[in-house]
N, CA, C, O and the ligand as a Tripos MOL2 file, in Angstrom:
@<TRIPOS>MOLECULE
protein
  313   311    79     0     0
PROTEIN
NO_CHARGES

@<TRIPOS>ATOM
      1 N         180.6790  112.4850   26.6780 N.3       1 MET1
      2 CA        179.2820  112.9100   26.8100 C.3       1 MET1
      3 C         179.1780  114.4150   26.6080 C.2       1 MET1
      4 O         180.0020  115.1740   27.1170 O.2       1 MET1
      5 N         178.1730  114.8390   25.8710 N.am      2 ARG2
      6 CA        177.9250  116.2550   25.7010 C.3       2 ARG2
      7 C         176.4960  116.5410   26.1430 C.2       2 ARG2
      8 O         175.6300  115.6670   26.1030 O.2       2 ARG2
      9 N         176.2690  117.7730   26.5620 N.am      3 THR3
     10 CA        174.9580  118.1510   27.0830 C.3       3 THR3
     11 C         174.3150  119.2330   26.2200 C.2       3 THR3
     12 O         174.9500  120.2250   25.8620 O.2       3 THR3
     13 N         173.0550  119.0210   25.9000 N.am      4 MET4
     14 CA        172.2860  120.0640   25.2230 C.3       4 MET4
     15 C         170.9130  120.1210   25.8840 C.2       4 MET4
     16 O         170.4130  119.1180   26.3920 O.2       4 MET4
     17 N         170.3180  121.2980   25.8700 N.am      5 THR5
     18 CA        169.0010  121.4260   26.4900 C.3       5 THR5
     19 C         167.8950  121.2750   25.4500 C.2       5 THR5
     20 O         168.1050  121.3750   24.2420 O.2       5 THR5
     21 N         166.7230  121.0320   25.9850 N.am      6 CYS6
     22 CA        165.5190  120.9390   25.1490 C.3       6 CYS6
     23 C         165.4050  122.2030   24.2850 C.2       6 CYS6
     24 O         165.1260  122.1210   23.0890 O.2       6 CYS6
     25 N         165.6220  123.3660   24.9000 N.am      7 ASN7
     26 CA        165.5730  124.6410   24.1830 C.3       7 ASN7
     27 C         166.5300  124.6720   22.9940 C.2       7 ASN7
     28 O         166.1690  125.0970   21.8960 O.2       7 ASN7
     29 N         167.7560  124.2140   23.2370 N.am      8 GLN8
     30 CA        168.7750  124.2410   22.1800 C.3       8 GLN8
     31 C         168.3880  123.3330   21.0150 C.2       8 GLN8
     32 O         168.8040  123.5480   19.8770 O.2       8 GLN8
     33 N         167.5880  122.3170   21.3200 N.am      9 LEU9
     34 CA        167.2230  121.3470   20.2910 C.3       9 LEU9
     35 C         165.8460  121.6210   19.7030 C.2       9 LEU9
     36 O         165.1790  120.7170   19.1990 O.2       9 LEU9
     37 N         165.4360  122.8670   19.7740 N.am     10 GLY10
     38 CA        164.1690  123.2520   19.1580 C.3      10 GLY10
     39 C         162.9620  122.9710   20.0220 C.2      10 GLY10
     40 O         161.8280  123.0170   19.5450 O.2      10 GLY10
     41 N         163.2000  122.6760   21.3120 N.am     11 GLY11
     42 CA        162.0930  122.4170   22.2280 C.3      11 GLY11
     43 C         161.6810  123.6570   22.9780 C.2      11 GLY11
     44 O         161.7610  124.7700   22.4580 O.2      11 GLY11
     45 N         161.2340  123.4580   24.2140 N.am     12 ALA12
     46 CA        160.6680  124.6080   24.9240 C.3      12 ALA12
     47 C         160.9290  124.6180   26.4270 C.2      12 ALA12
     48 O         160.2110  125.2930   27.1650 O.2      12 ALA12
     49 N         161.9450  123.8810   26.9000 N.am     13 CYS13
     50 CA        162.2610  123.9480   28.3280 C.3      13 CYS13
     51 C         163.7730  123.7520   28.5360 C.2      13 CYS13
     52 O         164.5320  123.5970   27.5800 O.2      13 CYS13
     53 N         164.1790  123.7640   29.7950 N.am     14 ASP14
     54 CA        165.6060  123.6990   30.1110 C.3      14 ASP14
     55 C         166.0950  122.2860   30.4190 C.2      14 ASP14
     56 O         167.2140  122.0990   30.8970 O.2      14 ASP14
     57 N         165.2630  121.3100   30.1470 N.am     15 LYS15
     58 CA        165.6640  119.9340   30.4340 C.3      15 LYS15
     59 C         166.9460  119.6060   29.6680 C.2      15 LYS15
     60 O         167.0780  119.9270   28.4870 O.2      15 LYS15
     61 N         167.8830  118.9640   30.3580 N.am     16 GLU16
     62 CA        169.1660  118.6430   29.7340 C.3      16 GLU16
     63 C         169.2210  117.2000   29.2750 C.2      16 GLU16
     64 O         168.7520  116.2880   29.9560 O.2      16 GLU16
     65 N         169.8080  117.0190   28.0990 N.am     17 PHE17
     66 CA        170.0290  115.6760   27.5670 C.3      17 PHE17
     67 C         171.5300  115.4720   27.4600 C.2      17 PHE17
     68 O         172.2670  116.3840   27.0870 O.2      17 PHE17
     69 N         171.9750  114.2690   27.7910 N.am     18 ARG18
     70 CA        173.4000  113.9690   27.6910 C.3      18 ARG18
     71 C         173.5970  112.7480   26.8100 C.2      18 ARG18
     72 O         172.9730  111.7070   27.0180 O.2      18 ARG18
     73 N         174.4730  112.8890   25.8240 N.am     19 ALA19
     74 CA        174.7270  111.7620   24.9290 C.3      19 ALA19
     75 C         176.1080  111.8870   24.2950 C.2      19 ALA19
     76 O         176.7490  112.9360   24.3500 O.2      19 ALA19
     77 N         176.5420  110.7860   23.6940 N.am     20 ASP20
     78 CA        177.8560  110.7640   23.0370 C.3      20 ASP20
     79 C         177.7700  111.1940   21.5780 C.2      20 ASP20
     80 O         178.7300  111.7220   21.0180 O.2      20 ASP20
     81 N         176.6150  110.9650   20.9730 N.am     21 THR21
     82 CA        176.4800  111.3290   19.5620 C.3      21 THR21
     83 C         175.2700  112.2350   19.3670 C.2      21 THR21
     84 O         174.3480  112.2590   20.1820 O.2      21 THR21
     85 N         175.2980  112.9670   18.2830 N.am     22 PHE22
     86 CA        174.1960  113.8680   17.9750 C.3      22 PHE22
     87 C         172.9170  113.0770   17.6980 C.2      22 PHE22
     88 O         171.8240  113.5060   18.0660 O.2      22 PHE22
     89 N         173.0600  111.9210   17.0490 N.am     23 GLU23
     90 CA        171.9060  111.0780   16.7440 C.3      23 GLU23
     91 C         171.1730  110.6870   18.0310 C.2      23 GLU23
     92 O         169.9450  110.7290   18.1050 O.2      23 GLU23
     93 N         171.9670  110.3060   19.0450 N.am     24 GLU24
     94 CA        171.3880  109.9090   20.3340 C.3      24 GLU24
     95 C         170.6390  111.0540   20.9860 C.2      24 GLU24
     96 O         169.5130  110.8920   21.4560 O.2      24 GLU24
     97 N         171.2780  112.2110   21.0090 N.am     25 ILE25
     98 CA        170.6790  113.3500   21.6940 C.3      25 ILE25
     99 C         169.4380  113.8300   20.9340 C.2      25 ILE25
    100 O         168.4670  114.2700   21.5500 O.2      25 ILE25
    101 N         169.4670  113.7490   19.6320 N.am     26 ALA26
    102 CA        168.2920  114.1270   18.8420 C.3      26 ALA26
    103 C         167.1380  113.1880   19.1550 C.2      26 ALA26
    104 O         165.9860  113.6140   19.2490 O.2      26 ALA26
    105 N         167.4530  111.9090   19.3140 N.am     27 GLU27
    106 CA        166.4440  110.8990   19.6320 C.3      27 GLU27
    107 C         165.8430  111.1520   21.0280 C.2      27 GLU27
    108 O         164.6320  111.0400   21.2220 O.2      27 GLU27
    109 N         166.7090  111.4920   21.9920 N.am     28 MET28
    110 CA        166.2530  111.7700   23.3530 C.3      28 MET28
    111 C         165.3200  112.9770   23.3830 C.2      28 MET28
    112 O         164.2920  112.9720   24.0590 O.2      28 MET28
    113 N         165.7030  114.0080   22.6360 N.am     29 SER29
    114 CA        164.8900  115.2170   22.6460 C.3      29 SER29
    115 C         163.5560  114.9670   21.9420 C.2      29 SER29
    116 O         162.5290  115.5370   22.3100 O.2      29 SER29
    117 N         163.5890  114.1100   20.9310 N.am     30 LYS30
    118 CA        162.3670  113.7600   20.2090 C.3      30 LYS30
    119 C         161.3930  113.0240   21.1430 C.2      30 LYS30
    120 O         160.2000  113.3230   21.1780 O.2      30 LYS30
    121 N         161.9340  112.0560   21.8950 N.am     31 LYS31
    122 CA        161.1130  111.2850   22.8360 C.3      31 LYS31
    123 C         160.4930  112.1990   23.8890 C.2      31 LYS31
    124 O         159.3110  112.0930   24.2150 O.2      31 LYS31
    125 N         161.3280  113.0980   24.4100 N.am     32 HIS32
    126 CA        160.8650  114.0480   25.4190 C.3      32 HIS32
    127 C         159.7700  114.9380   24.8280 C.2      32 HIS32
    128 O         158.7630  115.2150   25.4800 O.2      32 HIS32
    129 N         159.9780  115.3760   23.5960 N.am     33 GLY33
    130 CA        158.9970  116.2140   22.9170 C.3      33 GLY33
    131 C         157.6570  115.5050   22.7790 C.2      33 GLY33
    132 O         156.6000  116.1060   22.9690 O.2      33 GLY33
    133 N         157.7170  114.2060   22.4420 N.am     34 MET34
    134 CA        156.4950  113.4150   22.3020 C.3      34 MET34
    135 C         155.7710  113.2910   23.6400 C.2      34 MET34
    136 O         154.5450  113.3760   23.7000 O.2      34 MET34
    137 N         156.5380  113.0900   24.7090 N.am     35 GLU35
    138 CA        155.9590  112.9870   26.0500 C.3      35 GLU35
    139 C         155.2290  114.2680   26.4320 C.2      35 GLU35
    140 O         154.0970  114.2510   26.9160 O.2      35 GLU35
    141 N         155.9170  115.3740   26.1960 N.am     36 MET36
    142 CA        155.3300  116.6650   26.5330 C.3      36 MET36
    143 C         154.1200  116.9460   25.6530 C.2      36 MET36
    144 O         153.1440  117.5520   26.0950 O.2      36 MET36
    145 N         154.1940  116.4990   24.4040 N.am     37 PHE37
    146 CA        153.0830  116.6370   23.4660 C.3      37 PHE37
    147 C         151.8580  115.8870   23.9980 C.2      37 PHE37
    148 O         150.7380  116.3980   23.9680 O.2      37 PHE37
    149 N         152.0950  114.6710   24.4810 N.am     38 GLN38
    150 CA        150.9990  113.8640   25.0180 C.3      38 GLN38
    151 C         150.4050  114.4770   26.2820 C.2      38 GLN38
    152 O         149.2130  114.3330   26.5540 O.2      38 GLN38
    153 N         151.2430  115.1550   27.0420 N.am     39 LYS39
    154 CA        150.7510  115.8300   28.2470 C.3      39 LYS39
    155 C         150.0040  117.1110   27.8950 C.2      39 LYS39
    156 O         149.3390  117.7150   28.7360 O.2      39 LYS39
    157 N         150.1290  117.5090   26.6340 N.am     40 GLY40
    158 CA        149.4460  118.7160   26.1840 C.3      40 GLY40
    159 C         150.1230  119.9910   26.6550 C.2      40 GLY40
    160 O         149.4730  121.0220   26.8260 O.2      40 GLY40
    161 N         151.4390  119.9160   26.8640 N.am     41 ASP41
    162 CA        152.1870  121.0970   27.3080 C.3      41 ASP41
    163 C         152.1850  122.1800   26.2220 C.2      41 ASP41
    164 O         152.6580  121.9730   25.1040 O.2      41 ASP41
    165 N         151.6440  123.3220   26.5890 N.am     42 GLU42
    166 CA        151.4350  124.4220   25.6320 C.3      42 GLU42
    167 C         152.7200  124.8380   24.8920 C.2      42 GLU42
    168 O         152.7420  124.9220   23.6640 O.2      42 GLU42
    169 N         153.7690  125.0890   25.6520 N.am     43 ALA43
    170 CA        155.0270  125.5720   25.0700 C.3      43 ALA43
    171 C         155.6180  124.5550   24.0900 C.2      43 ALA43
    172 O         156.1200  124.9220   23.0280 O.2      43 ALA43
    173 N         155.5510  123.2740   24.4620 N.am     44 HIS44
    174 CA        156.1010  122.2430   23.5810 C.3      44 HIS44
    175 C         155.2250  122.0290   22.3500 C.2      44 HIS44
    176 O         155.7270  121.7230   21.2690 O.2      44 HIS44
    177 N         153.9180  122.1920   22.5180 N.am     45 LEU45
    178 CA        153.0130  122.0820   21.3670 C.3      45 LEU45
    179 C         153.3740  123.1300   20.3260 C.2      45 LEU45
    180 O         153.3890  122.8610   19.1250 O.2      45 LEU45
    181 N         153.6640  124.3280   20.8140 N.am     46 LYS46
    182 CA        154.0190  125.4320   19.9340 C.3      46 LYS46
    183 C         155.3530  125.1340   19.2390 C.2      46 LYS46
    184 O         155.4880  125.3350   18.0320 O.2      46 LYS46
    185 N         156.3250  124.6580   20.0030 N.am     47 ALA47
    186 CA        157.6370  124.3320   19.4490 C.3      47 ALA47
    187 C         157.5250  123.2330   18.3970 C.2      47 ALA47
    188 O         158.1990  123.2750   17.3680 O.2      47 ALA47
    189 N         156.6590  122.2390   18.6690 N.am     48 MET48
    190 CA        156.4900  121.1250   17.7310 C.3      48 MET48
    191 C         155.8360  121.5930   16.4340 C.2      48 MET48
    192 O         156.1640  121.1240   15.3440 O.2      48 MET48
    193 N         154.9090  122.5250   16.5830 N.am     49 LYS49
    194 CA        154.2240  123.0750   15.4180 C.3      49 LYS49
    195 C         155.2370  123.7700   14.5140 C.2      49 LYS49
    196 O         155.1840  123.6540   13.2900 O.2      49 LYS49
    197 N         156.1620  124.4970   15.1450 N.am     50 GLU50
    198 CA        157.2030  125.1800   14.3740 C.3      50 GLU50
    199 C         158.1050  124.1790   13.6630 C.2      50 GLU50
    200 O         158.5270  124.3990   12.5280 O.2      50 GLU50
    201 N         158.3940  123.0700   14.3520 N.am     51 MET51
    202 CA        159.2150  122.0280   13.7410 C.3      51 MET51
    203 C         158.4910  121.3990   12.5560 C.2      51 MET51
    204 O         159.0920  121.0890   11.5270 O.2      51 MET51
    205 N         157.1710  121.2180   12.7310 N.am     52 GLN52
    206 CA        156.3820  120.6290   11.6460 C.3      52 GLN52
    207 C         156.3700  121.5320   10.4150 C.2      52 GLN52
    208 O         156.3830  121.0540    9.2810 O.2      52 GLN52
    209 N         156.3460  122.8290   10.6500 N.am     53 GLU53
    210 CA        156.4280  123.7830    9.5530 C.3      53 GLU53
    211 C         157.7490  123.6040    8.8120 C.2      53 GLU53
    212 O         157.8070  123.5980    7.5820 O.2      53 GLU53
    213 N         158.8110  123.4590    9.6120 N.am     54 LEU54
    214 CA        160.1580  123.2840    9.0750 C.3      54 LEU54
    215 C         160.2480  121.9990    8.2350 C.2      54 LEU54
    216 O         160.9020  121.9630    7.1930 O.2      54 LEU54
    217 N         159.5680  120.9450    8.7240 N.am     55 MET55
    218 CA        159.6030  119.6310    8.0660 C.3      55 MET55
    219 C         159.0390  119.6660    6.6480 C.2      55 MET55
    220 O         159.3080  118.7770    5.8410 O.2      55 MET55
    221 N         158.2560  120.6990    6.3560 N.am     56 LYS56
    222 CA        157.6650  120.8050    5.0220 C.3      56 LYS56
    223 C         158.7310  121.0420    3.9650 C.2      56 LYS56
    224 O         158.5310  120.7600    2.7840 O.2      56 LYS56
    225 N         159.8640  121.5620    4.4080 N.am     57 SER57
    226 CA        160.9530  121.7900    3.4750 C.3      57 SER57
    227 C         162.1520  120.9170    3.8320 C.2      57 SER57
    228 O         162.8340  121.1660    4.8260 O.2      57 SER57
    229 N         162.4040  119.9030    3.0240 N.am     58 PRO58
    230 CA        163.5320  118.9900    3.2970 C.3      58 PRO58
    231 C         164.8580  119.7360    3.4080 C.2      58 PRO58
    232 O         165.7260  119.3650    4.1980 O.2      58 PRO58
    233 N         165.0020  120.7910    2.6070 N.am     59 GLU59
    234 CA        166.2280  121.5930    2.6450 C.3      59 GLU59
    235 C         166.3990  122.2740    4.0030 C.2      59 GLU59
    236 O         167.4880  122.2850    4.5770 O.2      59 GLU59
    237 N         165.2980  122.8420    4.5030 N.am     60 ALA60
    238 CA        165.3260  123.5430    5.7830 C.3      60 ALA60
    239 C         165.6300  122.5750    6.9240 C.2      60 ALA60
    240 O         166.3800  122.9050    7.8430 O.2      60 ALA60
    241 N         165.0490  121.3850    6.8610 N.am     61 VAL61
    242 CA        165.2850  120.3700    7.8950 C.3      61 VAL61
    243 C         166.7520  119.9790    7.9030 C.2      61 VAL61
    244 O         167.3810  119.8720    8.9560 O.2      61 VAL61
    245 N         167.2800  119.7680    6.7120 N.am     62 LYS62
    246 CA        168.6800  119.3700    6.5820 C.3      62 LYS62
    247 C         169.5980  120.4300    7.1790 C.2      62 LYS62
    248 O         170.5390  120.1290    7.9130 O.2      62 LYS62
    249 N         169.2940  121.6760    6.8400 N.am     63 GLU63
    250 CA        170.0940  122.7840    7.3360 C.3      63 GLU63
    251 C         170.0040  122.8790    8.8660 C.2      63 GLU63
    252 O         171.0030  123.0960    9.5520 O.2      63 GLU63
    253 N         168.7810  122.7120    9.3770 N.am     64 TRP64
    254 CA        168.5630  122.7740   10.8330 C.3      64 TRP64
    255 C         169.4170  121.7090   11.5240 C.2      64 TRP64
    256 O         170.1210  121.9910   12.4940 O.2      64 TRP64
    257 N         169.3410  120.4790   11.0040 N.am     65 PHE65
    258 CA        170.0960  119.3830   11.6110 C.3      65 PHE65
    259 C         171.5980  119.6110   11.5360 C.2      65 PHE65
    260 O         172.3270  119.3440   12.4920 O.2      65 PHE65
    261 N         172.0520  120.1070   10.3880 N.am     66 GLU66
    262 CA        173.4810  120.3730   10.2300 C.3      66 GLU66
    263 C         173.9570  121.4190   11.2370 C.2      66 GLU66
    264 O         175.0300  121.2900   11.8270 O.2      66 GLU66
    265 N         173.1360  122.4570   11.4220 N.am     67 ASN67
    266 CA        173.4910  123.5020   12.3830 C.3      67 ASN67
    267 C         173.5400  122.9660   13.8060 C.2      67 ASN67
    268 O         174.4490  123.2860   14.5730 O.2      67 ASN67
    269 N         172.5570  122.1530   14.1470 N.am     68 LYS68
    270 CA        172.5040  121.5920   15.4960 C.3      68 LYS68
    271 C         173.6610  120.6180   15.7210 C.2      68 LYS68
    272 O         174.2360  120.5450   16.8070 O.2      68 LYS68
    273 N         173.9800  119.8830   14.6760 N.am     69 ARG69
    274 CA        175.0950  118.9420   14.7670 C.3      69 ARG69
    275 C         176.4040  119.6990   15.0200 C.2      69 ARG69
    276 O         177.2450  119.2770   15.8130 O.2      69 ARG69
    277 N         176.5470  120.8180   14.3270 N.am     70 LYS70
    278 CA        177.7430  121.6440   14.5100 C.3      70 LYS70
    279 C         177.8100  122.1710   15.9380 C.2      70 LYS70
    280 O         178.8690  122.1850   16.5660 O.2      70 LYS70
    281 N         176.6460  122.6070   16.4390 N.am     71 GLU71
    282 CA        176.5650  123.0960   17.8260 C.3      71 GLU71
    283 C         176.9980  121.9900   18.7810 C.2      71 GLU71
    284 O         177.7720  122.2100   19.7130 O.2      71 GLU71
    285 N         176.4780  120.8050   18.5200 N.am     72 PHE72
    286 CA        176.7910  119.6510   19.3750 C.3      72 PHE72
    287 C         178.2900  119.3320   19.3180 C.2      72 PHE72
    288 O         178.9280  119.1080   20.3460 O.2      72 PHE72
    289 N         178.8330  119.3160   18.1100 N.am     73 ASP73
    290 CA        180.2580  118.9990   17.9280 C.3      73 ASP73
    291 C         181.1610  120.0450   18.5730 C.2      73 ASP73
    292 O         182.2810  119.7440   18.9860 O.2      73 ASP73
    293 N         180.6590  121.2800   18.6540 N.am     74 ALA74
    294 CA        181.4630  122.3560   19.2080 C.3      74 ALA74
    295 C         181.4930  122.3460   20.7460 C.2      74 ALA74
    296 O         182.2940  123.0430   21.3680 O.2      74 ALA74
    297 N         180.6180  121.5530   21.3320 N.am     75 LEU75
    298 CA        180.5600  121.4790   22.7980 C.3      75 LEU75
    299 C         181.7710  120.7470   23.3370 C.2      75 LEU75
    300 O         182.4030  119.9460   22.6480 O.2      75 LEU75
    301 N         182.0740  121.0460   24.5840 N.am     76 THR76
    302 CA        183.1910  120.3690   25.2260 C.3      76 THR76
    303 C         182.7750  118.9640   25.6250 C.2      76 THR76
    304 O         181.7180  118.7640   26.2250 O.2      76 THR76
    305 N         183.5990  118.0120   25.2940 N.am     77 ASP77
    306 CA        183.3590  116.6320   25.6800 C.3      77 ASP77
    307 C         183.6020  116.4920   27.1670 C.2      77 ASP77
    308 O         184.6800  116.8350   27.6530 O.2      77 ASP77
    309 N         182.6110  115.9890   27.9050 N.am     78 GLU78
    310 CA        182.7670  115.9240   29.3710 C.3      78 GLU78
    311 C         183.2850  114.5630   29.7960 C.2      78 GLU78
    312 O         183.4790  114.3200   30.9870 O.2      78 GLU78
    313 ZN        161.2960  120.2720   26.9030 Zn       79 ZN79
@<TRIPOS>BOND
     1     1     2 1
     2     2     3 1
     3     3     4 2
     4     3     5 am
     5     5     6 1
     6     6     7 1
     7     7     8 2
     8     7     9 am
     9     9    10 1
    10    10    11 1
    11    11    12 2
    12    11    13 am
    13    13    14 1
    14    14    15 1
    15    15    16 2
    16    15    17 am
    17    17    18 1
    18    18    19 1
    19    19    20 2
    20    19    21 am
    21    21    22 1
    22    22    23 1
    23    23    24 2
    24    23    25 am
    25    25    26 1
    26    26    27 1
    27    27    28 2
    28    27    29 am
    29    29    30 1
    30    30    31 1
    31    31    32 2
    32    31    33 am
    33    33    34 1
    34    34    35 1
    35    35    36 2
    36    35    37 am
    37    37    38 1
    38    38    39 1
    39    39    40 2
    40    39    41 am
    41    41    42 1
    42    42    43 1
    43    43    44 2
    44    43    45 am
    45    45    46 1
    46    46    47 1
    47    47    48 2
    48    47    49 am
    49    49    50 1
    50    50    51 1
    51    51    52 2
    52    51    53 am
    53    53    54 1
    54    54    55 1
    55    55    56 2
    56    55    57 am
    57    57    58 1
    58    58    59 1
    59    59    60 2
    60    59    61 am
    61    61    62 1
    62    62    63 1
    63    63    64 2
    64    63    65 am
    65    65    66 1
    66    66    67 1
    67    67    68 2
    68    67    69 am
    69    69    70 1
    70    70    71 1
    71    71    72 2
    72    71    73 am
    73    73    74 1
    74    74    75 1
    75    75    76 2
    76    75    77 am
    77    77    78 1
    78    78    79 1
    79    79    80 2
    80    79    81 am
    81    81    82 1
    82    82    83 1
    83    83    84 2
    84    83    85 am
    85    85    86 1
    86    86    87 1
    87    87    88 2
    88    87    89 am
    89    89    90 1
    90    90    91 1
    91    91    92 2
    92    91    93 am
    93    93    94 1
    94    94    95 1
    95    95    96 2
    96    95    97 am
    97    97    98 1
    98    98    99 1
    99    99   100 2
   100    99   101 am
   101   101   102 1
   102   102   103 1
   103   103   104 2
   104   103   105 am
   105   105   106 1
   106   106   107 1
   107   107   108 2
   108   107   109 am
   109   109   110 1
   110   110   111 1
   111   111   112 2
   112   111   113 am
   113   113   114 1
   114   114   115 1
   115   115   116 2
   116   115   117 am
   117   117   118 1
   118   118   119 1
   119   119   120 2
   120   119   121 am
   121   121   122 1
   122   122   123 1
   123   123   124 2
   124   123   125 am
   125   125   126 1
   126   126   127 1
   127   127   128 2
   128   127   129 am
   129   129   130 1
   130   130   131 1
   131   131   132 2
   132   131   133 am
   133   133   134 1
   134   134   135 1
   135   135   136 2
   136   135   137 am
   137   137   138 1
   138   138   139 1
   139   139   140 2
   140   139   141 am
   141   141   142 1
   142   142   143 1
   143   143   144 2
   144   143   145 am
   145   145   146 1
   146   146   147 1
   147   147   148 2
   148   147   149 am
   149   149   150 1
   150   150   151 1
   151   151   152 2
   152   151   153 am
   153   153   154 1
   154   154   155 1
   155   155   156 2
   156   155   157 am
   157   157   158 1
   158   158   159 1
   159   159   160 2
   160   159   161 am
   161   161   162 1
   162   162   163 1
   163   163   164 2
   164   163   165 am
   165   165   166 1
   166   166   167 1
   167   167   168 2
   168   167   169 am
   169   169   170 1
   170   170   171 1
   171   171   172 2
   172   171   173 am
   173   173   174 1
   174   174   175 1
   175   175   176 2
   176   175   177 am
   177   177   178 1
   178   178   179 1
   179   179   180 2
   180   179   181 am
   181   181   182 1
   182   182   183 1
   183   183   184 2
   184   183   185 am
   185   185   186 1
   186   186   187 1
   187   187   188 2
   188   187   189 am
   189   189   190 1
   190   190   191 1
   191   191   192 2
   192   191   193 am
   193   193   194 1
   194   194   195 1
   195   195   196 2
   196   195   197 am
   197   197   198 1
   198   198   199 1
   199   199   200 2
   200   199   201 am
   201   201   202 1
   202   202   203 1
   203   203   204 2
   204   203   205 am
   205   205   206 1
   206   206   207 1
   207   207   208 2
   208   207   209 am
   209   209   210 1
   210   210   211 1
   211   211   212 2
   212   211   213 am
   213   213   214 1
   214   214   215 1
   215   215   216 2
   216   215   217 am
   217   217   218 1
   218   218   219 1
   219   219   220 2
   220   219   221 am
   221   221   222 1
   222   222   223 1
   223   223   224 2
   224   223   225 am
   225   225   226 1
   226   226   227 1
   227   227   228 2
   228   227   229 am
   229   229   230 1
   230   230   231 1
   231   231   232 2
   232   231   233 am
   233   233   234 1
   234   234   235 1
   235   235   236 2
   236   235   237 am
   237   237   238 1
   238   238   239 1
   239   239   240 2
   240   239   241 am
   241   241   242 1
   242   242   243 1
   243   243   244 2
   244   243   245 am
   245   245   246 1
   246   246   247 1
   247   247   248 2
   248   247   249 am
   249   249   250 1
   250   250   251 1
   251   251   252 2
   252   251   253 am
   253   253   254 1
   254   254   255 1
   255   255   256 2
   256   255   257 am
   257   257   258 1
   258   258   259 1
   259   259   260 2
   260   259   261 am
   261   261   262 1
   262   262   263 1
   263   263   264 2
   264   263   265 am
   265   265   266 1
   266   266   267 1
   267   267   268 2
   268   267   269 am
   269   269   270 1
   270   270   271 1
   271   271   272 2
   272   271   273 am
   273   273   274 1
   274   274   275 1
   275   275   276 2
   276   275   277 am
   277   277   278 1
   278   278   279 1
   279   279   280 2
   280   279   281 am
   281   281   282 1
   282   282   283 1
   283   283   284 2
   284   283   285 am
   285   285   286 1
   286   286   287 1
   287   287   288 2
   288   287   289 am
   289   289   290 1
   290   290   291 1
   291   291   292 2
   292   291   293 am
   293   293   294 1
   294   294   295 1
   295   295   296 2
   296   295   297 am
   297   297   298 1
   298   298   299 1
   299   299   300 2
   300   299   301 am
   301   301   302 1
   302   302   303 1
   303   303   304 2
   304   303   305 am
   305   305   306 1
   306   306   307 1
   307   307   308 2
   308   307   309 am
   309   309   310 1
   310   310   311 1
   311   311   312 2
@<TRIPOS>SUBSTRUCTURE
     1 MET1         2 RESIDUE 1 A MET
     2 ARG2         6 RESIDUE 1 A ARG
     3 THR3        10 RESIDUE 1 A THR
     4 MET4        14 RESIDUE 1 A MET
     5 THR5        18 RESIDUE 1 A THR
     6 CYS6        22 RESIDUE 1 A CYS
     7 ASN7        26 RESIDUE 1 A ASN
     8 GLN8        30 RESIDUE 1 A GLN
     9 LEU9        34 RESIDUE 1 A LEU
    10 GLY10       38 RESIDUE 1 A GLY
    11 GLY11       42 RESIDUE 1 A GLY
    12 ALA12       46 RESIDUE 1 A ALA
    13 CYS13       50 RESIDUE 1 A CYS
    14 ASP14       54 RESIDUE 1 A ASP
    15 LYS15       58 RESIDUE 1 A LYS
    16 GLU16       62 RESIDUE 1 A GLU
    17 PHE17       66 RESIDUE 1 A PHE
    18 ARG18       70 RESIDUE 1 A ARG
    19 ALA19       74 RESIDUE 1 A ALA
    20 ASP20       78 RESIDUE 1 A ASP
    21 THR21       82 RESIDUE 1 A THR
    22 PHE22       86 RESIDUE 1 A PHE
    23 GLU23       90 RESIDUE 1 A GLU
    24 GLU24       94 RESIDUE 1 A GLU
    25 ILE25       98 RESIDUE 1 A ILE
    26 ALA26      102 RESIDUE 1 A ALA
    27 GLU27      106 RESIDUE 1 A GLU
    28 MET28      110 RESIDUE 1 A MET
    29 SER29      114 RESIDUE 1 A SER
    30 LYS30      118 RESIDUE 1 A LYS
    31 LYS31      122 RESIDUE 1 A LYS
    32 HIS32      126 RESIDUE 1 A HIS
    33 GLY33      130 RESIDUE 1 A GLY
    34 MET34      134 RESIDUE 1 A MET
    35 GLU35      138 RESIDUE 1 A GLU
    36 MET36      142 RESIDUE 1 A MET
    37 PHE37      146 RESIDUE 1 A PHE
    38 GLN38      150 RESIDUE 1 A GLN
    39 LYS39      154 RESIDUE 1 A LYS
    40 GLY40      158 RESIDUE 1 A GLY
    41 ASP41      162 RESIDUE 1 A ASP
    42 GLU42      166 RESIDUE 1 A GLU
    43 ALA43      170 RESIDUE 1 A ALA
    44 HIS44      174 RESIDUE 1 A HIS
    45 LEU45      178 RESIDUE 1 A LEU
    46 LYS46      182 RESIDUE 1 A LYS
    47 ALA47      186 RESIDUE 1 A ALA
    48 MET48      190 RESIDUE 1 A MET
    49 LYS49      194 RESIDUE 1 A LYS
    50 GLU50      198 RESIDUE 1 A GLU
    51 MET51      202 RESIDUE 1 A MET
    52 GLN52      206 RESIDUE 1 A GLN
    53 GLU53      210 RESIDUE 1 A GLU
    54 LEU54      214 RESIDUE 1 A LEU
    55 MET55      218 RESIDUE 1 A MET
    56 LYS56      222 RESIDUE 1 A LYS
    57 SER57      226 RESIDUE 1 A SER
    58 PRO58      230 RESIDUE 1 A PRO
    59 GLU59      234 RESIDUE 1 A GLU
    60 ALA60      238 RESIDUE 1 A ALA
    61 VAL61      242 RESIDUE 1 A VAL
    62 LYS62      246 RESIDUE 1 A LYS
    63 GLU63      250 RESIDUE 1 A GLU
    64 TRP64      254 RESIDUE 1 A TRP
    65 PHE65      258 RESIDUE 1 A PHE
    66 GLU66      262 RESIDUE 1 A GLU
    67 ASN67      266 RESIDUE 1 A ASN
    68 LYS68      270 RESIDUE 1 A LYS
    69 ARG69      274 RESIDUE 1 A ARG
    70 LYS70      278 RESIDUE 1 A LYS
    71 GLU71      282 RESIDUE 1 A GLU
    72 PHE72      286 RESIDUE 1 A PHE
    73 ASP73      290 RESIDUE 1 A ASP
    74 ALA74      294 RESIDUE 1 A ALA
    75 LEU75      298 RESIDUE 1 A LEU
    76 THR76      302 RESIDUE 1 A THR
    77 ASP77      306 RESIDUE 1 A ASP
    78 GLU78      310 RESIDUE 1 A GLU
    79 ZN79       313 GROUP 0 **** ****
């Protein structure tokens, strides 16, 4: 299991996610982001807007994911 925070995954708080694979943790952070979005949380709305900007460029999204995956892989397995 590895741990990453909402902040580390392009979000806006210190909530921690724990998962075995990057795909899982990305999914968890996405779900959390949607929840916060529905609650109308200002900080997460801003973070999501930035992600949406990024999504306009497939190259940028790919690079972002690759970087985050590397970060995840570099973490100590608990
Ligand atoms: Zn968050």
